[in-house]
N, C-alpha and C positions, 0 to 999 in steps of 0.2 A: 504494500500500500504506500503510495506516495503522498506525503503531506506537504502542502505548500501553504505558506502564509501569504495571503493576498491582501495587501494593505491599501488597495485602490478601490474606490466605490464603483460598483458595476453600473454601467450606463446602458441605455437602450441600443446604442450604436457600437457596443463592444464586440459583438460576435461577427466573425467573418463567415458568412453563410456558406460560401463555396468551400472553404477549408473544412468547416465542420461536417458538411455533407460528404466530402471526400473521405474523411476519417470514418464516418458512419458506413460508407460503402466498403471501405477497406476491412472493417470488422463485421461486415454482413448485416448491418442494421438498417432498418427502414425507420421512418418516423414512428410507425406503430410500435415497433419493437423497442426502440430507444425510449419512447414515452412510457411504455410499460415498465422498463427498467428504472426509470426516474420516478415512477409513481404518479405520473400526470397523464392527462388525456392527450391524444394526438393533436387536437386542435390547439391546445396550449403550447405544445412543443413547436408546432408550425409557426405560431406567432413569435415565439422566442427566436427561432431560426431566422425569421424574416425581420427581426429587430423591431417588432411592434410591441413586444413585451420583454421584460428583463428575465434573464436566468437568475435564479436564486443562487447564492454562494454554495448552498448545500447541493444543488444540481450540478454546478461546475465541479465540485469535489467528486460527485458520483461519476461524471464523465471522465475525469482524470483517472479514477480507479478502474473504471470499465475498460478504458482504452490504454491503460498503463502509460499515460502521457508523462513525459519528462518536462521539466520547466520550460525548455525551448519550445516544445509542442504546444504547451499551454499559451505561451506568448503568441505563437503563430496563429492559433485559433481565436483566442479571446482578446488579445491586447495589441496586436500588430495592426497599424493603421493602413497598411498597403492593401489595395484591392478590396476594400470593404464592400460587400454586396448585400 
């Protein structure tokens, strides 16, 4: 389990949708399957991926653990401003 201390406030524009969906595909997840793993409904996940709603920090931590993300991966998906979609 990777534990990261994230000291920045999550904002609506934090998720790089293309990058997150690429990791989902890499791990064989659909919006339905990832939503189930996060304990939310697919429509909520869709809004979060499209940056309409925010990911909770607990959801980010679950994604980190599910996909075994290292700190660089986390920055790549959640905090890198390049190519935000």
